[in-house]
C-alpha positions in Angstrom: 232.7 -52.2 -76.2 234.2 -53.9 -79.1 237.7 -55.7 -79.7 239.2 -52.7 -81.3 238.4 -50.4 -78.7 239.7 -52.8 -76.0 242.9 -53.3 -77.7 243.2 -49.5 -78.0 242.5 -49.1 -74.4 245.1 -51.7 -73.2 247.7 -50.3 -75.2 247.6 -46.6 -73.9 246.6 -47.4 -70.6 250.2 -47.8 -69.4 251.1 -44.7 -70.9 248.4 -42.6 -69.3 249.2 -44.3 -65.8 252.9 -43.4 -66.2 252.2 -39.8 -67.2 250.0 -39.4 -64.3 252.7 -41.0 -61.8 255.2 -38.8 -63.1 253.4 -35.5 -63.3 254.2 -32.6 -60.4 250.6 -32.9 -59.1 251.0 -36.5 -58.2 254.2 -35.8 -56.2 253.6 -35.8 -52.5 255.9 -34.8 -49.5 256.5 -37.3 -46.9 257.4 -35.9 -43.3 258.4 -37.9 -40.6 257.9 -36.9 -36.7 259.4 -37.9 -33.5 257.2 -38.7 -30.8 257.9 -39.0 -27.2 259.1 -42.4 -26.0 256.1 -44.6 -25.0 253.3 -42.9 -26.9 250.9 -45.3 -28.5 249.1 -42.9 -31.2 245.6 -44.1 -32.4 242.6 -42.5 -34.5 245.1 -40.3 -36.4 243.6 -37.6 -38.4 244.8 -34.7 -40.5 243.6 -31.0 -40.8 243.5 -30.3 -44.3 243.5 -26.5 -43.8 246.6 -26.4 -41.6 248.3 -30.0 -42.2 248.4 -30.6 -38.4 248.0 -34.1 -37.5 245.8 -34.9 -34.5 245.8 -38.3 -32.6 244.6 -39.9 -29.2 247.5 -41.3 -26.8 245.4 -43.9 -25.0 248.0 -44.5 -21.8 248.2 -40.8 -21.1 244.5 -40.2 -22.0 245.5 -37.0 -24.4 244.6 -35.5 -27.5 247.5 -34.5 -29.3 248.8 -32.1 -32.3 251.7 -32.6 -34.4 252.6 -28.9 -35.7 255.8 -27.8 -36.9 257.6 -30.9 -36.1 256.7 -30.9 -32.2 254.1 -32.8 -30.3 251.4 -30.7 -28.6 248.9 -31.9 -26.1 
């Protein structure tokens, strides 16, 4: 890559990154769930079809699902 091309890329790169970060497609919603006291979630995974969150809870030896803001075992 020649020097002129490198300078051009370095000049427009911040604009491209800024436009991508501000686009609606980049925006994500963050949800916070309250867990039952004493739970120690591990091996957390998300079902991409439903958005449900699954995790293991070693102290109770259960597989749990967060769905609609509530915990189900």
